[in-house]
C-alpha positions as CSV (number, residue, x, y, z in Angstrom):
1,M,108.9,-35.3,91.4
2,K,107.2,-37.9,89.6
3,I,103.7,-39.4,90.1
4,N,102.5,-42.4,88.6
5,I,98.9,-43.4,87.5
6,N,97.3,-46.4,87.2
7,F,94.3,-45.5,85.1
8,G,92.1,-48.1,83.5
9,D,94.3,-50.6,81.4
10,N,97.0,-47.6,81.1
11,N,100.3,-46.7,83.4
12,Y,101.4,-43.4,83.3
13,T,103.9,-41.4,84.4
14,I,103.5,-37.3,85.4
15,D,107.3,-36.1,85.5
16,I,107.3,-32.5,87.1
17,T,110.4,-30.0,86.6
18,N,110.5,-27.0,87.3
19,T,109.0,-26.0,83.6
20,S,106.4,-28.6,83.1
21,Y,103.9,-31.3,83.8
22,D,105.6,-34.2,81.3
23,L,102.6,-37.0,80.4
24,I,104.4,-39.9,79.9
25,K,102.5,-43.2,78.9
26,N,104.1,-46.8,80.3
27,S,103.9,-49.3,78.3
28,T,105.3,-52.8,76.4
29,N,106.6,-53.4,73.0
30,T,104.1,-55.8,71.7
31,T,105.9,-55.3,68.0
32,E,106.3,-59.0,67.3
33,G,109.7,-59.7,65.6
34,S,111.2,-56.3,67.2
35,K,114.6,-56.7,69.3
36,N,112.5,-54.6,71.8
37,F,109.8,-57.0,71.8
38,G,108.5,-57.5,75.6
39,N,110.5,-54.6,76.7
40,P,109.1,-51.4,78.6
41,T,108.6,-48.4,76.9
42,Q,107.7,-44.6,77.5
43,T,105.7,-42.3,75.4
44,N,105.2,-39.0,75.9
45,I,101.9,-37.9,75.5
46,G,102.4,-34.2,76.2
47,Y,104.6,-31.4,77.8
48,C,101.7,-29.4,79.9
49,T,102.1,-26.6,82.0
50,T,99.8,-27.0,84.7
51,M,98.7,-30.3,86.4
52,S,95.2,-29.8,85.6
53,A,96.3,-29.9,81.5
54,A,98.0,-33.0,82.4
55,L,95.3,-34.5,84.2
56,N,93.2,-33.7,81.4
57,R,95.4,-34.8,78.9
58,L,95.7,-38.6,80.0
59,I,91.9,-38.6,80.5
60,R,91.6,-37.8,76.5
61,D,93.9,-40.1,76.0
62,T,92.6,-42.7,77.7
63,F,89.0,-42.8,76.2
64,A,90.9,-41.9,72.7
65,D,91.5,-45.9,73.0
66,S,87.9,-46.3,72.7
67,D,85.9,-46.8,69.3
68,E,82.6,-46.6,71.7
69,V,79.6,-43.8,69.9
70,L,78.5,-41.8,73.2
71,T,76.5,-38.7,73.4
72,I,77.3,-35.3,75.2
73,K,75.4,-36.6,78.1
74,E,76.9,-40.0,78.0
75,Y,80.6,-38.3,77.8
76,V,80.2,-36.1,80.4
77,E,78.9,-38.5,82.5
78,R,82.0,-40.3,82.2
79,L,84.4,-37.8,82.3
80,E,82.9,-36.9,86.0
81,V,83.2,-40.5,86.7
82,A,87.1,-40.3,85.3
83,I,88.1,-37.9,87.2
84,E,87.0,-38.6,90.7
85,G,88.6,-42.2,89.6
86,L,91.7,-39.7,89.5
87,K,91.8,-39.8,93.4
88,D,91.7,-43.5,93.8
89,Y,94.4,-44.4,91.5
90,T,97.7,-42.0,92.1
91,E,100.2,-42.5,94.2
92,I,103.6,-39.9,94.2
93,G,107.0,-41.7,94.4
94,V,109.7,-39.0,95.1
């Protein structure tokens, strides 16, 4: 089973196997001059043992793309919003 998640500007897939929840970041090759320029790419972000761990890793990966400087309070507030937002951006595809 796969779960596709469009979260912010990023697209992820959680591939559920009998042993793990594999978090994969889907993107497009943007390396100009590359023979694969414009082609879709998949980067494995992590092999997680629980769905909760996969979702936590997804949120951390999304936050890591930002250069913002936050207080702990601001980070926790954004984390709570992100967790609630996941409910709106998930669709299960079998």
